[in-house]
C-alpha positions in Angstrom: 0.2 -0.3 -0.1 2.6 2.7 1.1 4.2 1.8 -2.6 1.5 3.0 -3.8 0.9 5.9 -2.1 5.0 6.5 -3.1 4.4 6.9 -6.5 0.8 9.0 -6.5 3.2 11.3 -4.6 6.1 11.0 -7.0 3.2 12.0 -10.4 2.2 15.1 -8.0 5.8 16.4 -6.3 7.0 19.1 -6.7 10.3 20.8 -5.7 10.6 22.0 -1.8 13.7 24.8 -1.3 15.2 24.9 2.4 14.6 27.6 4.3 17.1 27.2 7.5 16.9 30.9 8.8 13.1 29.8 9.8 13.7 26.6 11.5 13.0 27.9 15.0 9.8 29.9 13.9 6.9 27.9 14.9 4.4 26.4 12.0 1.3 24.7 11.7 0.2 20.9 12.4 -0.5 18.3 9.5 -4.0 17.5 9.6 -3.5 14.0 12.0 -1.2 16.3 13.8 -4.5 18.2 14.0 -6.7 15.0 15.0 -4.1 13.5 17.0 -3.5 17.2 18.9 -7.5 17.5 19.4 -8.2 13.3 20.4 -6.0 13.2 23.2 -8.4 16.4 25.1 -9.8 15.3 28.3 -14.3 15.7 28.0 -14.2 14.0 24.1 -15.5 10.4 24.1 -12.9 7.6 24.1 -10.0 11.1 24.6 -8.3 11.5 27.1 -5.6 9.6 26.0 -2.0 10.4 23.9 -1.6 8.8 20.3 1.8 6.7 22.4 3.9 4.1 20.8 5.2 1.8 23.8 8.2 -0.7 22.8 10.0 -2.6 25.7 12.7 -5.5 25.0 14.9 -7.4 27.1 19.0 -6.3 26.6 22.0 -7.6 28.0 25.5 -6.1 28.4 23.7 -2.5 27.8 25.8 0.4 28.8 23.4 2.9 29.9 25.8 5.9 30.1 26.9 4.5 26.0 23.2 4.6 25.4 22.5 8.2 27.3 24.7 9.8 24.9 24.0 8.2 21.9 20.8 9.8 22.2 21.7 12.8 23.1 23.6 12.4 19.8 21.0 12.2 17.7 18.6 14.4 19.4 20.9 16.9 18.6 20.8 16.2 14.6 16.8 16.2 14.5 14.6 19.0 15.7 11.5 17.2 16.5 13.4 15.0 18.9 13.4 18.3 20.6 9.8 19.6 19.1 6.6 20.7 21.6 3.5 22.1 20.5 2.4 25.5 21.3 -1.1 27.2 22.8 -2.2 28.5 20.2 -2.4 24.9 18.2 1.1 25.1 16.4 4.2 23.3 16.5 7.9 24.5 17.0 11.3 23.3 17.4 13.5 24.6 19.7 17.0 25.3 19.0 18.8 24.2 22.5 17.7 21.7 25.6 19.0 20.6 28.1 20.7 17.3 28.2 18.6 13.7 27.5 18.5 11.8 31.3 17.6 8.4 30.6 14.3 7.7 33.5 17.1 5.0 35.9 15.9 1.7 37.9 18.5 -0.8 39.3 16.5 -3.8 40.6 19.4 -6.1 40.1 19.7 -6.7 43.7 16.0 -8.0 43.8 15.3 -11.1 44.4 13.7 -13.0 40.6 10.1 -12.2 41.5 11.0 -9.0 43.4 12.1 -8.0 40.2 9.2 -8.9 38.4 6.8 -7.4 40.4 8.4 -3.9 40.4 9.7 -3.7 36.6 5.7 -5.3 35.6 4.4 -1.8 37.7 6.7 0.5 35.8 6.3 -0.7 32.6 2.6 -0.3 33.3 3.5 3.5 34.5 5.7 4.0 31.7 2.8 2.5 29.2 0.1 4.6 30.0 1.5 7.7 30.7 0.0 11.2 28.6 3.3 13.3 28.1 2.2 17.2 28.2 2.6 18.1 24.0 3.9 21.7 25.5 6.6 20.2 27.2 10.1 18.4 26.1 10.2 15.4 25.4 7.6 14.4 23.6 9.3 10.6 23.4 11.3 8.9 26.7 13.2 6.2 27.2 14.3 3.9 30.3 15.9 1.4 32.2 15.5 -1.0 34.3 18.6 -3.4 35.5 16.6 -6.6 36.4 19.2 -10.0 38.1 21.6 -11.9 36.5 22.7 -8.5 33.9 19.4 -8.0 32.1 18.3 -4.2 31.5 14.9 -4.1 29.8 15.0 -0.8 27.7 10.7 0.8 27.6 10.7 3.2 24.5 7.8 5.4 24.3 7.3 8.1 22.0 3.7 10.5 21.0 3.4 10.6 17.5 3.3 13.8 17.9 6.4 14.4 16.9 7.2 10.5 14.6 5.6 8.2 12.9 6.1 5.0 12.8 8.2 5.6 9.5 10.1 8.2 11.8 10.4 6.0 15.0 12.5 3.2 13.2 14.6 6.1 11.4 15.4 7.1 15.3 16.4 3.6 16.4 18.5 2.4 13.6 20.3 5.8 14.2 20.9 5.5 17.3 22.2 1.8 17.0 24.6 2.8 14.9 25.6 6.1 17.1 25.8 3.4 20.2 27.4 1.1 18.8 30.3 3.8 17.0 31.6 1.4 14.1 30.4 4.4 11.4 30.9 7.9 11.2 28.6 10.6 11.6 25.4 11.9 9.4 25.8 15.1 8.0 23.5 17.2 9.1 20.1 18.3 7.7 19.2 20.9 5.7 15.2 19.7 5.4 13.7 20.8 7.7 10.0 18.9 9.1 9.0 22.6 9.0 9.8 22.6 5.5 7.4 19.8 4.8 4.7 21.1 6.3 4.9 24.5 5.1 5.2 22.8 1.8 2.1 20.5 2.3 0.3 23.8 2.8 1.4 25.7 -0.2 -0.2 23.1 -2.0 -3.3 23.6 -1.2 -3.7 26.0 -3.6 -2.7 23.8 -6.6 -5.6 22.4 -8.7 -4.9 19.3 -7.6 -5.7 19.4 -4.3 -9.1 20.6 -5.7 -9.5 18.1 -7.9 -9.7 16.1 -5.0 -11.2 18.3 -2.8 -13.9 17.7 -5.7 -14.0 14.0 -5.4 -14.8 12.9 -2.0 -17.7 15.4 -1.7 -19.1 14.1 -4.5 -18.7 10.4 -2.6 -19.3 11.8 0.7 -23.0 11.5 0.9 -23.2 7.5 0.0 -19.7 6.3 2.5 -21.4 3.7 4.5 -20.5 4.3 8.2 -17.2 1.9 10.3 -18.0 -1.6 10.4 -21.0 -2.2 12.8 -19.3 -4.7 15.7 -20.5 -5.8 19.0 -20.2 -3.5 21.0 -20.2 -4.2 24.9 -20.3 -0.1 25.9 -21.4 2.4 24.6 -18.4 4.6 23.7 -19.8 8.1 25.1 -19.7 6.4 28.6 -16.0 4.5 28.9 -14.2 7.4 30.4 -10.5 7.2 29.8 -10.1 4.3 27.6 -7.4 1.3 28.4 -6.1 -0.3 25.0 -5.0 -4.2 24.8 -2.0 -6.2 22.2 -2.9 -9.2 20.1 0.3 -10.2 17.6 0.7 -12.8 15.6 4.1 -14.0 13.4 3.2 -15.4 9.6 6.7 -17.6 9.1 8.7 -16.3 5.9 7.8 -19.1 4.0 4.6 -19.1 4.3 4.1 -15.8 4.0 6.9 -16.1 0.7 4.2 -17.5 -0.1 1.5 -15.2 -0.1 3.2 -13.1 -1.9 3.8 -15.3 -4.7 0.0 -16.0 -4.9 -1.4 -11.9 -4.2 1.1 -11.0 -7.6 -0.5 -14.0 -9.4 -3.7 -13.0 -8.7 -2.8 -9.3 -9.3 -3.2 -7.6 -6.2 -0.8 -6.3 -4.3 0.1 -8.2 0.0 -1.6 -4.0 1.4 -4.3 -4.9 -1.1 -4.7 -8.6 0.0 -4.2 -7.9 3.6 -6.4 -5.4 3.4 -9.1 -7.2 2.1 -8.9 -10.4 4.7 -9.0 -8.1 6.9 -12.3 -6.6 5.8 -13.6 -9.7 5.1 -13.0 -10.7 9.0 -14.3 -7.1 10.4 -17.7 -8.1 8.4 -17.8 -11.1 10.2 -18.9 -9.7 13.4 -19.9 -6.8 11.5 -23.8 -5.9 11.7 -23.4 -4.2 8.0 -21.1 -6.0 4.8 -20.7 -2.2 3.6 -18.4 -0.2 6.2 -16.2 2.5 5.6 -12.1 1.5 6.7 -9.4 4.0 7.9 -6.2 3.2 6.6 -2.9 5.4 7.8 0.0 5.3 4.9 3.1 7.2 5.1 2.9 10.2 3.0 6.8 11.5 2.6 6.7 13.3 -0.7 10.0 12.8 -2.6 10.6 16.8 -3.1 13.8 16.8 -1.6 16.7 14.7 -1.7 17.1 14.5 2.5 13.0 13.6 2.9 14.1 10.6 3.4 16.1 11.3 6.2 14.0 13.4 8.4 11.9 12.8 11.4 8.2 13.4 11.5 5.2 12.5 11.4 4.6 12.5 7.3 1.8 9.9 8.3 -1.9 11.1 6.3 -5.1 8.8 6.5 -7.5 8.1 3.8 -11.1 6.9 3.8 -11.6 3.2 1.9 -15.3 1.9 1.3 -15.1 -1.9 1.4 -18.1 -3.8 0.5 -18.0 -7.7 1.1 -21.3 -8.0 0.0 -21.8 -10.6 -3.1 -20.2 -14.4 -4.4 -16.7 -13.2 -6.0 -14.4 -15.0 -5.0 -11.3 -14.0 -2.5 -8.6 -12.9 -5.8 -11.2 -10.7 -7.0 -12.5 -8.7 -3.9 -8.8 -7.5 -3.1 -8.8 -6.4 -6.5 -12.1 -4.4 -6.0 -10.5 -3.3 -3.5 -7.3 -2.5 -5.0 -8.9 -1.0 -7.6 -11.1 1.8 -5.0 -7.8 1.9 -2.6 -5.7 3.9 -6.1 -8.3 5.5 -6.5 -8.7 7.2 -3.2 -4.6 7.6 -2.7 -5.0 9.5 -6.5 -6.6 11.9 -3.8 -5.3 11.6 -0.8 -4.5 15.9 -1.1 -7.6 16.3 0.6 -7.0 14.1 3.5 -9.0 11.0 5.8 -9.1 13.5 8.7 -10.7 16.4 6.3 -13.5 14.4 5.1 -14.5 13.0 8.4 -14.0 16.8 9.4 -17.1 18.0 6.1 -18.9 14.5 7.2 -19.1 16.1 11.5 -20.6 19.1 9.8 -22.9 17.5 7.6 -24.6 15.5 11.0 -26.4 13.0 10.7 -26.2 10.1 13.0 -24.3 10.3 16.8 -21.5 8.4 14.7 -21.3 10.8 12.3 -17.5 12.0 11.1 -15.7 9.2 12.3 -14.3 6.1 10.7 -12.5 4.3 14.5 -11.2 0.9 12.8 -7.5 1.2 11.1 -5.6 -0.2 8.9 -2.1 1.0 8.7 0.5 -1.5 6.2 4.5 -0.3 6.3 5.0 -2.9 3.7 7.0 -1.9 0.3 7.1 1.7 1.8 11.3 1.6 1.3 13.8 -0.3 -0.2 15.4 -2.5 1.6 18.5 -0.5 2.3 15.8 2.0 5.0 15.7 1.8 7.6 12.1 1.5 8.2 12.6 -1.6 6.1 13.3 -3.2 9.3 11.1 -4.0 12.3 11.8 -2.1 15.0 12.6 -4.2 17.7 15.7 -5.2 15.9 17.2 -2.9 15.7 16.8 -1.7 19.7 17.9 -5.7 19.7 21.1 -4.4 17.4 22.1 -2.0 20.5 23.8 -5.5 22.4 23.2 -8.5 19.7 21.4 -9.9 22.5 18.3 -10.4 23.9 14.3 -10.0 22.7 10.8 -8.3 22.7 8.7 -8.5 25.6 6.0 -6.0 24.6 4.4 -3.4 22.4 1.3 -1.3 21.3 0.0 1.1 19.5 -2.9 3.6 21.5 -5.6 5.8 19.6 -7.9 8.5 20.9 -11.1 7.9 19.5 -9.3 4.7 17.7 -12.0 1.2 18.5 -9.5 -1.2 16.3 -6.5 -0.5 14.9 -4.7 -2.9 12.6 -0.7 -2.8 11.8 1.2 -4.5 9.4 5.0 -5.5 9.4 7.0 -7.7 8.1 11.0 -7.9 9.3 13.2 -11.3 9.7 10.6 -13.5 11.1 8.0 -12.8 7.9 5.0 -11.2 8.7 3.5 -9.7 11.7 0.4 -9.0 12.1 -0.5 -6.5 15.2 -3.9 -5.4 17.3 -4.7 -3.3 19.3 -8.4 -2.5 20.1 -10.2 -0.5 23.3 -10.9 -3.2 25.8 -13.8 -1.6 27.5 -15.2 -1.3 24.0 -14.0 -4.9 22.6 -13.9 -7.6 25.0 -11.3 -9.5 24.4 -12.7 -12.8 23.9 -14.9 -11.3 21.6 -11.1 -9.4 19.9 -9.5 -12.5 20.6 -11.8 -15.1 18.4 -11.7 -12.1 15.5 -8.4 -12.1 15.7 -7.7 -16.4 16.1 -9.9 -15.8 12.4 -8.4 -13.6 10.7 -4.6 -14.9 11.7 -6.4 -18.6 9.8 -7.4 -16.7 7.0 -4.2 -15.4 6.5 -2.8 -19.2 6.7 -5.1 -20.2 4.4 -4.4 -17.5 1.6 -0.5 -18.5 2.4 -1.1 -22.4 2.1 -4.0 -22.4 -0.2 -4.0 -21.4 -4.0 -7.6 -22.3 -4.3 -8.7 -20.1 -1.6 -7.8 -17.4 -3.1 -10.7 -18.0 -6.2 -13.0 -18.6 -3.7 -15.6 -16.9 -2.3 -13.8 -15.8 1.3 -14.8 -18.1 4.9 -13.9 -16.7 7.9 -13.2 -20.1 10.1 -13.8 -20.2 14.1 -12.1 -22.8 15.8 -13.4 -25.7 17.3 -13.6 -23.8 20.5 -14.9 -20.8 19.6 -18.0 -23.2 17.3 -18.4 -25.8 20.0 -21.3 -23.6 22.4 -22.6 -22.1 19.2 -23.2 -26.1 17.8 -24.8 -26.4 21.1 -26.9 -23.1 21.1 -28.1 -24.0 16.8 -28.6 -28.1 17.8 -32.5 -27.9 17.5 -32.9 -31.0 16.0 -36.4 -32.0 17.9 -39.0 -34.1 16.8 -41.8 -32.2 14.4 -45.4 -31.9 16.3 -48.8 -33.1 14.7 -50.9 -30.5 16.2 -52.4 -26.6 14.4 -50.1 -23.2 16.6 -53.8 -22.1 18.4 -54.7 -26.0 20.0 -52.5 -25.3 23.0 -53.9 -22.2 23.8 -57.6 -23.8 23.3 -56.2 -26.5 26.2 -55.2 -23.8 28.6 -58.8 -22.2 28.0 -60.4 -25.1 28.4 -58.1 -26.1 32.0 -57.9 -22.5 33.5 -60.3 -20.5 31.9 -60.4 -18.0 34.4 -56.4 -17.8 34.6 -55.4 -14.1 32.7 -53.9 -14.8 29.4 -53.6 -11.3 27.9 -52.6 -8.0 29.6 -53.1 -5.2 27.8 -52.0 -1.7 29.6 -54.3 -1.5 32.3 -56.7 -4.3 30.6 -56.4 -7.3 30.8 -58.4 -11.0 29.7 -58.6 -14.0 30.6 -58.6 -17.0 28.8 -62.6 -17.4 28.6 -62.7 -14.2 27.7 -60.3 -14.1 25.5 -61.5 -17.3 23.8 -64.7 -16.6 23.6 -64.4 -13.6 21.3 -62.0 -14.9 19.6 -64.7 -18.7 18.4 -67.3 -14.9 17.8 -64.9 -12.6 16.2 -64.0 -16.4 13.8 -67.7 -17.4 13.0 -67.6 -13.7 11.0 -64.8 -14.3 9.7 -65.4 -17.9 8.4 -68.5 -16.2 6.3 -66.5 -13.9 4.6 -64.5 -17.4 3.7 -66.1 -20.2 3.1 -64.4 -23.5 3.4 -61.6 -23.1 1.1 -58.2 -24.7 1.8 -55.8 -22.3 3.3 -57.3 -19.1 2.7 -55.3 -15.8 3.7 -57.0 -12.6 6.6 -54.6 -9.6 6.6 -54.8 -8.6 10.3 -54.5 -5.4 10.1 -54.9 -3.2 13.7 -52.8 -1.3 15.9 -50.7 -3.2 18.4 -53.3 -4.1 21.3 -55.8 -7.2 22.7 -57.9 -6.9 19.6 -55.1 -8.0 17.3 -54.3 -11.1 19.2 -57.9 -12.0 19.2 -58.0 -11.3 15.6 -54.7 -13.9 15.5 -56.4 -16.5 17.4 -59.8 -16.0 15.2 -58.2 -16.6 12.1 -56.9 -19.8 12.8 -60.3 -21.1 14.6 -61.4 -20.5 11.7 -59.3 -22.5 9.7 -58.0 -19.8 7.4 -54.1 -18.0 7.6 -53.3 -14.7 8.6 -51.1 -11.9 7.2 -49.9 -9.6 10.0 -49.0 -6.3 8.2 -48.3 -3.0 10.4 -50.8 -0.5 11.3 -48.8 2.0 11.1 -47.0 1.2 7.8 -46.8 4.1 4.8 -50.0 3.7 2.8 -47.9 2.1 -0.6 -46.7 -0.5 1.7 -49.5 -1.5 3.6 -51.2 -2.4 0.7 -49.0 -3.4 -1.7 -48.2 -6.2 0.9 -52.3 -6.7 0.6 -52.1 -7.0 -2.7 -49.6 -9.7 -3.0 -50.5 -11.7 -0.3 -53.7 -12.0 -2.3 -55.8 -11.8 1.4 -59.5 -12.7 1.0 -60.4 -10.4 3.8 -59.3 -7.8 6.1 -59.7 -7.6 9.7 -59.6 -4.5 11.0 -60.9 -1.4 12.4 -62.2 2.0 12.2 -59.2 4.5 13.3 -57.3 2.4 10.6 -59.5 2.7 7.5 -59.7 6.9 8.3 -55.9 6.2 7.7 -56.1 3.8 4.5 -58.8 4.7 2.3 -57.4 2.4 -0.3 -59.1 -0.5 2.2 -62.3 0.2 0.7 -61.0 -2.1 -2.4 -61.0 -4.8 -0.6 -63.2 -6.9 1.2 -62.9 -5.6 4.8 -63.8 -7.0 8.3 -64.9 -4.7 11.2 -64.2 -5.7 15.4 -66.1 -3.1 16.5 -69.1 -5.0 14.3 -68.5 -8.4 16.1 -71.3 -10.0 18.5 -70.7 -11.3 21.5 -68.6 -15.6 21.5 -70.2 -18.4 21.4 -68.6 -21.6 22.5 -68.0 -24.0 19.6 -69.9 -27.4 19.4 -67.6 -31.3 19.8 -67.7 -31.3 16.3 -65.4 -28.3 16.2 -67.9 -26.2 14.6 -69.0 -23.2 16.2 -72.5 -22.9 18.0 -73.6 -21.4 16.1 -73.7 -23.5 13.0 -71.3 -21.6 10.7 -69.0 -23.7 8.9 -65.7 -24.0 8.9 -62.5 -25.1 7.2 -60.9 -27.4 9.3 -56.9 -27.2 8.9 -54.5 -29.5 9.3 -50.8 -29.4 10.6 -48.9 -29.2 7.4 -51.1 -26.4 6.5 -50.5 -22.3 6.1 -50.8 -20.8 9.9 -49.6 -17.5 8.8 -47.7 -15.8 6.2 -44.9 -12.5 7.2 -43.9 -10.1 4.7 -40.3 -8.3 4.8 -38.9 -5.9 2.6 -36.8 -8.1 0.6 -33.4 -7.0 -1.6 -35.0 -5.2 -3.7 -37.7 -3.3 -1.2 -40.5 -5.8 -2.5 -42.3 -6.9 0.1 -41.8 -10.3 0.5 -43.8 -13.3 1.9 -42.7 -16.1 4.0 -44.8 -19.2 4.6 -45.1 -20.5 8.2 -47.1 -24.0 8.5 -48.8 -25.4 11.9 -46.2 -27.7 12.5 -43.0 -25.2 11.4 -44.2 -23.0 14.2 -45.9 -25.5 16.8 -42.1 -27.4 16.1 -40.5 -24.8 16.9 -42.8 -23.4 20.6 -42.5 -26.9 21.4 -38.7 -27.1 21.6 -38.1 -23.5 23.7 -40.6 -24.6 25.8 -38.8 -27.5 26.9 -35.4 -25.7 26.4 -36.2 -22.9 29.0 -39.2 -24.9 30.7 -42.2 -22.2 30.8 -45.7 -24.0 29.9 
C-alpha cells in the first residue's frame, strides 16, 4: 500500500527549497497531528489519551551511560526530537534543550519475583503516561536493571512528533551511534517545518481542488464504520484502556502469500486489507462499511526527505463492500482499485473528509471511522531503516535481546491493525479498546483473521473461492450447542395449545395490555365470535389468507387467534405502515379478507377496494361445538398440521415486500422446543 502511495506522490511532487533561517519559528500541524492533538483532550469520546507507541525489549550487556550519550547525539541532529506544541495549536522546534537523561531504575539486587513485580508495575506506569504536549521531551527512554545482567529498555514515543517510519529511523540511528562503528551522518539542511509548509502551499494547486471535489461528491454515500458488537456505548467510557494482540506468519508462508497475491494481480497490502475486511464483516452488522487507512506520505520533493524525522503519515478512507459471491482474488482486486483511486486523491485527507462529515451531522456516528488498517509493507527500499521492524533496531544495540511487549493506542480508535514485515516474516498486530471490545471477542476475531491469512498462504485455491472466516473448534462448540435445534416435528395446530389452556384454566389471565386484561375464557370467547364472522366471509376453501391490520393491542391478538380458529392463515400488516407499502403487501398476499377497525380505515382509504371486516361489528362469542363447528353453525374449514398458519412479509432485497410462509407444524415444533429448553409451560 505504501509503495502505491509513494507512486502517487511522485507523480504530484514539486521541488521544495529549505528555509533554514526560519527553522525555529512556529509552524502549523498536519491534518493528522491536529486530529491527534484534539483527540487527547479530556471530555471527548474515547479521549484523555495520547497517540502513543510503547515498546519494551530485554537486552544483555547494555551500557546505560553510552546509550544516554547516543540519545543526546541523535537529539542534536533531529529537530523534531526537540519539538513541542504551542498554546495556540502550532508546533515549534527548540534551538537548545538540556541534556536528555535516561530514566534509570536498578532492581538487580532484588530476588527474581520481587524484580519482576516491580518491573511490571513500572512498565504499566510508563505505558499509561500521557506527555504534556507543551513540554519537551515528547519521547522517553527508560532502563530497568534486572537480575542476571539484563536491562529492560522501555521506549515511548508520542506520535505528535514521529510516525512509525521516523521511529524506525530514530532507533536505527541510535543503534549506529551507540555502536560507534560508522561515521556520524552530516547535518540535515531540510526540516520537517519545510515539508509541512510545502504541504500547505500545495493546497492552492489544482490537484488539491480536484481531490476535494472527488471526496465531496462521494461523501454522502460513504457507509459508516463496521457495526461491531460493542459491550458499551463509546460515549459512556472515560479514559480508554488498550490491549494488544500479535501473531507472526513465518517467512516461507509469507513468501507464498506474496506469490499468490502477485498471481492474482493484488499487492500484499491490498490482499491483507481484504482479509481484514472479510474478518470484520463476519462480526459486523453491516457488510458494507468504511475503514480508515494510515499510510506514509513522504513526497520526494527533496533528496533529504527520507532522512528527516517527523510525522509524515496521512489517512484516507476506504469503502469496503463484502457482499456478493465473488472469490477472494476478485474482492482483493476490487478493493485495490478503490484504494488506488482514493490515494490518487489523498491530497484531501481522511481527516478532512471526516471533518466534513461531522459538519453535515446525521447519525451519532457521523464524522468518524474508528477501525484502522495500517500497512508498512513495501514503502521503502531494503536499505531504509524503516524496512526493518522496530524491535530489531533496539536488539541490535547489544546483539543479545528480544521483545517483551509493544502496543499502540490512539484516541477515538476502536481497533487498530498494523502490518509489519521483518526478518521473522509477517507480523500482524491488533490494538483495541478493552472497555469497548472485550478481549474474548477480539481474540476470536483475531484468531479467525490469522487463520484466513494462513489459508491464503497455503491454499492457492482459497484465492478463487468466496472467503469463509472460520472459527476454531472451541469457538464453534457453544454455537453448535445453541443451534442444535433437532426436535421431533410437532403434529397439531398452532392454536390448539391455547384452546387446551382455556379449557383447563378459564379464569387465569391470558393477556395483559396496558391497564386491561383478558382471561383465557374471555379471549377464547371473543376469538370464537370473530372466527364466525371470518368464516362467513371466507367460506370453507383451504389455506385462505386473512390480513390482520390493527393497532398493537388486545384486538390484534384476538384477530390472529380467530383467523386460526376459522381455519385460515393470517397475514400481520402493521397499522402504521406507509399507505403504499401496506396496500402492496395486501395486494401481493392475495388475502380474502382484511380484519381491521375504523381508526385504521380512516388512515388507509384504499382499504375500500378490499373485503374488510371491522372488529367492532363482532358480537359476543359463542363456544364451539364438540365437532369443531361453532355453536352458531357457521361452517369452518378444519386446518391440518401441514397447512399454512401465517405469512410474514419483509422488505426483501429490492424493497418489494416478500412473504415468508410458516406452517402450523413448523411453528408448533419451534414453540415446543423453546418450551423444553427454557422450562416454559
